[in-house]
C-alpha positions in Angstrom: 83.9 -33.0 90.8 84.0 -36.9 91.3 83.4 -36.4 95.0 80.6 -33.9 94.3 78.6 -36.2 92.1 77.5 -38.7 94.8 76.3 -35.7 96.9 74.4 -34.2 93.9 72.9 -37.6 93.1 71.7 -37.9 96.7 70.2 -34.5 96.7 68.5 -35.1 93.4 67.1 -38.5 94.6 65.8 -36.9 97.8 64.2 -34.1 95.9 62.5 -36.6 93.6 61.2 -38.6 96.6 59.8 -35.4 98.2 58.1 -34.4 94.9 56.6 -37.9 94.5 55.3 -37.8 98.1 53.8 -34.3 98.0 52.0 -34.1 94.6 48.8 -32.2 95.2 46.2 -30.5 93.1 46.8 -26.9 94.2 50.6 -27.0 94.1 51.4 -29.3 91.2 48.4 -30.1 89.1 46.5 -26.8 88.9 49.4 -24.9 87.2 49.4 -27.6 84.4 45.7 -27.6 84.0 45.3 -23.8 84.0 48.1 -23.2 81.5 47.3 -26.1 79.1 43.6 -27.0 79.5 41.4 -24.3 81.1 41.6 -22.0 78.0 39.1 -24.4 76.3 37.8 -26.2 79.4 35.8 -23.3 81.0 32.2 -22.0 80.7 31.4 -20.6 77.3 34.2 -22.4 75.4 34.3 -25.4 73.1 35.4 -28.1 75.5 32.5 -30.3 76.9 33.4 -29.9 80.6 35.1 -27.2 82.7 38.4 -27.6 84.5 38.5 -24.5 86.7 38.4 -25.9 90.2 39.7 -28.9 92.3 36.3 -30.6 92.3 36.0 -30.3 88.5 39.4 -31.7 87.8 39.2 -34.4 90.5 36.1 -35.8 88.9 38.0 -36.4 85.6 41.4 -37.1 87.1 41.9 -40.6 85.6 40.5 -39.5 82.2 42.9 -36.5 82.2 45.9 -38.7 83.0 45.0 -41.1 80.2 44.3 -38.7 77.4 47.4 -36.7 78.2 49.6 -39.8 78.4 48.7 -40.8 74.9 49.0 -37.3 73.5 45.4 -36.9 72.6 45.2 -33.9 74.8 46.1 -31.1 74.7 45.0 -31.1 71.0 48.3 -30.0 69.3 49.0 -32.0 66.2 52.5 -31.0 65.2 55.4 -32.9 66.6 57.1 -30.5 69.1 60.3 -32.6 68.9 60.5 -31.8 65.1 59.6 -28.1 65.0 58.3 -25.4 67.4 55.5 -23.0 66.5 53.8 -20.0 68.1 51.1 -21.0 70.6 52.5 -24.5 71.0 50.5 -26.4 73.6 52.2 -29.7 74.6 53.0 -31.3 77.9 56.5 -32.4 78.9 57.1 -35.9 80.1 57.5 -34.5 83.6 54.1 -32.8 83.5 52.4 -36.0 82.3 54.2 -37.9 85.1 52.9 -35.4 87.6 49.3 -35.9 86.5 49.7 -39.6 86.7 51.4 -39.4 90.1 48.5 -37.3 91.4 46.0 -39.8 90.3 48.0 -42.7 91.7 48.2 -40.9 95.1 44.4 -40.6 95.3 44.1 -37.1 93.8 44.9 -35.2 97.0 43.8 -31.6 97.1 46.6 -30.0 99.2 46.7 -26.5 100.5 44.5 -24.0 98.5 47.1 -21.3 99.3 49.5 -23.1 96.9 47.1 -22.6 93.9 48.5 -19.9 91.5 45.0 -19.0 90.5 43.3 -19.0 87.1 45.1 -17.1 84.3 43.5 -13.9 83.1 41.5 -14.9 80.0 40.8 -11.6 78.4 37.6 -10.9 76.5 37.6 -9.2 73.2 40.6 -8.6 70.9 44.0 -9.7 72.0 45.7 -7.4 69.5 44.1 -4.1 70.6 41.5 -1.9 68.9 40.9 -3.0 65.3 40.7 -0.5 62.4 37.6 -2.3 61.0 35.4 -5.1 62.0 33.8 -7.5 59.4 30.9 -9.6 60.6 28.7 -12.5 59.5 25.7 -10.9 57.7 23.3 -12.4 60.3 23.4 -15.0 63.1 23.7 -18.6 62.2 22.0 -21.4 64.1 23.8 -24.7 64.4 21.2 -27.3 65.1 21.5 -29.5 68.2 21.8 -32.8 66.3 25.3 -33.8 67.5 26.9 -33.3 64.1 29.8 -31.3 62.8 29.0 -28.5 60.4 31.3 -26.6 57.9 29.7 -23.3 56.9 31.2 -20.6 54.7 30.2 -17.0 55.4 30.8 -14.2 52.9 31.9 -10.8 54.4 32.3 -7.9 52.0 35.5 -6.0 52.9 33.8 -2.7 52.3 37.0 -0.9 51.4 36.9 1.3 48.3 40.6 0.9 47.7 43.3 -1.6 48.3 44.3 -1.6 52.0 47.5 -3.0 53.6 46.8 -5.2 56.6 49.1 -6.5 59.4 46.7 -8.8 61.1 43.3 -10.5 60.9 41.7 -11.7 64.1 38.7 -14.0 64.4 36.4 -13.3 67.4 34.0 -16.2 67.7 30.5 -15.2 68.9 29.7 -18.6 70.6 32.6 -20.5 72.0 30.3 -23.4 72.8 30.3 -24.5 69.2 33.0 -22.5 67.4 35.7 -25.1 66.8 38.0 -23.4 64.3 37.9 -21.1 61.3 39.8 -20.7 58.0 39.8 -17.4 56.2 39.9 -17.0 52.4 39.7 -14.2 49.9 37.4 -13.9 46.9 37.7 -11.2 44.2 35.4 -12.8 41.7 32.0 -12.7 43.5 31.7 -16.5 43.2 31.3 -17.0 46.9 28.4 -14.5 47.1 26.7 -16.5 44.3 27.1 -19.7 46.2 25.7 -18.0 49.3 22.7 -16.6 47.4 21.9 -20.1 46.1 21.4 -21.6 49.6 18.8 -20.5 52.1 19.9 -18.9 55.4 23.3 -17.4 56.2 26.3 -18.8 54.4 26.7 -22.0 52.4 27.9 -25.4 53.3 31.4 -26.5 52.2 33.5 -29.2 53.7 37.0 -29.3 52.2 37.5 -25.7 51.2 35.4 -22.8 49.9 33.7 -24.8 47.1 35.6 -23.1 44.3 39.1 -21.9 43.4 39.3 -18.9 45.6 41.8 -16.1 45.3 43.3 -17.3 48.5 42.3 -20.5 50.3 44.3 -19.8 53.4 44.2 -16.1 54.1 44.3 -16.8 57.8 43.1 -19.2 60.4 41.9 -19.4 64.0 41.7 -22.1 66.7 40.6 -21.6 70.3 43.4 -20.1 72.4 45.6 -19.3 69.4 47.1 -15.8 69.0 46.6 -14.4 65.5 49.8 -13.6 63.7 50.6 -9.9 63.6 53.1 -9.3 60.8 56.4 -7.5 61.7 56.7 -3.9 60.4 57.1 -3.7 56.7 55.4 -7.1 56.1 51.8 -7.5 55.4 49.0 -8.5 53.0 46.8 -6.5 50.7 43.0 -6.7 50.9 41.9 -5.7 47.5 39.1 -3.1 47.0 35.7 -4.6 46.8 36.9 -8.1 47.7 35.0 -10.5 49.9 36.6 -12.1 53.0 35.5 -15.7 53.3 35.3 -17.5 56.7 34.7 -21.3 56.9 33.5 -22.0 60.4 33.7 -25.5 61.8 31.0 -25.9 64.4 31.4 -28.8 66.7 28.6 -31.2 67.8 26.0 -29.9 70.2 23.0 -31.5 71.8 21.1 -28.2 71.8 20.7 -25.5 69.1 23.4 -22.8 69.4 23.5 -19.4 67.6 26.7 -17.8 66.5 27.6 -14.4 65.2 31.4 -14.3 64.6 33.4 -11.2 63.7 36.8 -10.6 62.1 38.9 -7.8 63.3 41.0 -6.0 60.7 44.2 -4.3 61.7 45.8 -2.0 59.0 49.5 -1.7 58.7 51.0 1.3 60.5 53.9 1.5 58.1 54.2 1.0 54.3 54.4 -2.6 53.3 57.8 -3.3 51.8 57.3 -7.1 51.5 53.9 -8.5 50.5 53.1 -11.9 52.1 52.9 -14.6 49.4 51.2 -17.9 49.7 53.1 -20.7 48.0 51.1 -23.9 47.3 52.3 -27.4 46.9 49.5 -29.4 45.3 48.7 -32.6 43.4 50.6 -31.4 40.4 53.8 -31.6 42.4 53.4 -35.3 43.3 55.5 -38.3 42.3 52.4 -40.3 41.3 48.8 -39.8 40.3 46.6 -38.9 43.2 44.5 -42.0 43.4 43.7 -43.8 46.7 42.7 -47.5 46.1 40.3 -49.0 48.6 41.8 -51.2 51.4 45.3 -49.7 51.0 47.6 -47.2 52.8 49.1 -44.9 50.2 52.1 -42.6 50.4 52.8 -39.5 48.3 55.8 -37.3 48.0 55.6 -33.8 46.5 58.5 -31.5 45.7 58.6 -27.8 45.0 61.8 -25.9 44.0 62.8 -22.8 45.8 63.8 -20.2 43.2 64.9 -17.4 45.5 65.9 -16.8 49.1 62.7 -16.7 51.2 61.6 -16.4 54.8 58.7 -18.6 55.8 56.0 -17.2 58.1 53.5 -20.1 58.5 52.7 -23.5 57.1 49.4 -25.4 56.7 49.3 -29.0 55.4 45.8 -29.9 54.3 43.9 -33.1 53.5 40.6 -34.6 54.4 39.5 -37.6 56.5 41.6 -40.4 54.9 44.8 -38.5 55.5 46.9 -39.9 58.4 50.2 -38.2 58.6 52.4 -35.3 57.2 56.1 -34.5 57.0 57.3 -31.3 55.3 61.0 -30.2 55.1 63.5 -28.6 52.8 66.8 -30.0 51.5 69.9 -28.4 50.0 71.0 -29.1 46.4 73.6 -31.6 47.6 71.2 -33.1 50.2 73.7 -32.4 53.0 71.4 -29.9 54.8 67.8 -30.5 55.8 65.5 -27.8 57.3 62.6 -29.4 59.3 59.4 -27.5 58.8 56.5 -29.6 60.2 55.7 -33.1 61.2 52.1 -34.3 62.0 52.4 -37.9 62.9 48.6 -38.3 63.5 46.6 -36.1 61.2 43.2 -35.0 62.5 41.0 -33.0 60.1 39.1 -31.5 63.0 42.3 -30.0 64.4 43.9 -28.6 61.3 45.4 -25.1 61.4 47.8 -22.6 60.0 51.0 -22.9 62.1 53.2 -19.9 62.6 57.0 -20.3 63.0 58.4 -18.8 66.1 60.8 -16.7 63.9 61.0 -16.0 60.2 62.6 -19.1 58.8 65.0 -18.8 55.9 65.0 -21.3 53.0 67.8 -20.5 50.6 67.5 -20.4 46.8 68.2 -23.7 45.2 66.7 -25.8 48.0 63.8 -28.1 47.4 60.6 -28.2 49.5 59.3 -31.7 50.2 55.9 -32.7 51.3 55.2 -36.4 52.3 51.7 -37.5 53.2 50.1 -40.8 54.1 46.5 -41.8 53.5 44.8 -44.7 55.2 41.9 -45.8 52.9 41.3 -49.0 54.9 38.4 -50.2 57.1 40.7 -49.8 60.1 40.7 -46.0 59.7 37.9 -44.8 62.0 37.6 -41.5 60.1 37.1 -43.1 56.7 33.8 -41.7 55.4 33.2 -44.8 53.2 32.2 -48.2 54.6 33.3 -50.3 52.9 36.3 -48.2 51.6 35.9 -46.9 48.0 38.2 -45.6 45.3 39.0 -42.0 46.2 40.4 -39.1 44.1 40.9 -35.4 44.5 37.9 -33.2 45.2 36.1 -30.8 47.6 33.6 -33.2 49.0 33.6 -35.1 52.3 34.3 -38.4 50.6 37.0 -36.9 48.4 40.6 -36.2 49.3 43.2 -33.4 48.9 47.0 -32.9 49.0 48.0 -29.3 49.7 50.8 -27.6 51.6 50.2 -23.8 52.1 53.3 -21.7 52.9 53.1 -18.0 53.7 56.4 -16.4 52.9 58.2 -13.2 52.0 61.5 -12.5 50.1 64.4 -13.0 52.5 66.2 -10.0 54.1 69.4 -10.1 56.1 68.5 -10.7 59.8 65.1 -12.2 59.3 66.1 -15.2 61.4 66.1 -12.9 64.5 62.6 -11.6 63.8 60.1 -13.2 66.2 56.6 -13.9 65.0 55.0 -14.4 68.4 55.6 -13.8 72.1 59.2 -14.7 73.1 59.3 -17.0 76.2 61.5 -15.5 78.9 61.7 -18.7 80.9 62.5 -18.8 84.6 65.5 -19.6 86.8 66.3 -23.3 86.4 64.3 -23.8 83.2 67.5 -24.3 81.2 65.9 -26.4 78.4 63.1 -23.9 77.9 60.3 -26.5 78.1 58.3 -24.6 80.7 59.1 -26.9 83.6 62.2 -27.4 85.8 62.9 -31.1 85.3 65.5 -33.8 84.7 66.6 -32.3 81.4 67.6 -29.1 83.2 69.6 -31.0 85.9 71.5 -32.9 83.2 72.3 -29.8 81.2 73.5 -28.0 84.4 75.8 -30.9 85.4 77.2 -31.1 81.9 78.4 -27.5 82.3 79.4 -27.7 86.0 82.6 -25.9 86.7 82.2 -23.2 84.0 83.7 -19.9 85.3 82.6 -17.3 82.7 80.2 -16.8 79.8 78.2 -19.7 81.1 75.0 -20.4 79.2 73.2 -22.3 82.0 74.0 -20.0 84.9 71.0 -20.3 87.2 71.7 -17.9 90.0 73.3 -15.2 87.8 76.7 -15.1 89.4 78.5 -15.8 86.2 79.7 -19.3 87.1 78.3 -22.8 87.4 78.8 -23.9 91.0 77.0 -25.9 93.7 74.8 -22.9 94.4 73.3 -23.3 90.9 72.6 -26.9 91.5 70.9 -26.2 94.9 68.8 -23.4 93.4 67.6 -25.7 90.6 66.9 -28.6 92.9 65.0 -26.2 95.2 62.7 -25.4 92.3 62.6 -28.9 90.8 59.1 -29.8 89.4 57.9 -26.2 89.2 56.2 -24.9 86.1 57.2 -21.6 84.5 
């Protein structure tokens, strides 16, 4: 092994030099852009410019390298080093370096034959044929005044009896302005009254649905996200005669745009054995009164006891424009075990969502859920709605604030930890770390296990052992995206 290391180091350095010298759009950049950007950056979608060809990407090359280097794009707010979620969209350090190296090299095009082609972006439902479709009562026009709009639409369920559902899927009618949606549930008729009191379709509401709805987070949608389809035996009940609420966030537009969004309803194919419950950590669970003085950065810590073994499905921290960060985790009674749940280092109200765990996540009885949030009520916060900053308390309005952590969960059953809640990544030969690209981390992991002769976890070529052939196979694919 000592004599092998210099050779491996030489091969590795040579491979790095070759990669650095041959970064081109079609071979190296296109796979990154297609898989992480084009879903929104294409005609008819929310992003302001398309990234579907060499010329389109070349024109914004420096801009792309910059916004990806600082983590502003792709717009994924949870810290991927703290917890992974279904639909995670983040770039690895190697991918960011590739984009920068391409720009530094003058943005060469390369051979079009090396381009893997655009992914297949399907139209319509991603979950199949729905059992029912609920729609906005009439089209809504978002004026071309370059402002954001939060509009709530009331959609009667139309079911004469309680129905068990396994999934709700939002199908936006106009991707040019549809930024994200939050679903709620009303059994009181209050939302319909609010709708009737305002002219036109729906009613305006910024922070939530404008009242204490039966469920404030019955589901959510953001562009490119796959709606959660509950595993067999798990689901929700849509009560007879209830109204499904949809708060649409429409992004700024220079011209008037019309939208008619629908929600696909998928009924459960098997009886529901475990009903999805939404647990809520709110201001009543905080360690101090929820008051935000002007000119100050305030920190709040909420706790919620876990009274039975549960399996978490999704999580959604929620605050308004003054919020700046979130950290949610669970601790054991003796504080010797911590379960990381979500970290959002830079909260952005415009990119909030309901984040689904990759697998059902157990939190045992006796543990404590913690929610830590920071609020920046200073003039240096560019999102602060008050200039100068004012005293802020809890409320629904734009200038008010909130502290909520929504957690969808079910009672725990043995083996839940092995139940996937989204597509399971299969990886590709050489992607040992599972980050979607064959890079330095994979080389280091392979060398750490070099010489293994059986039951080898990082066997690249599939021969049952870790030998020079595995190293050569990995280096031959170094820099590739999976």
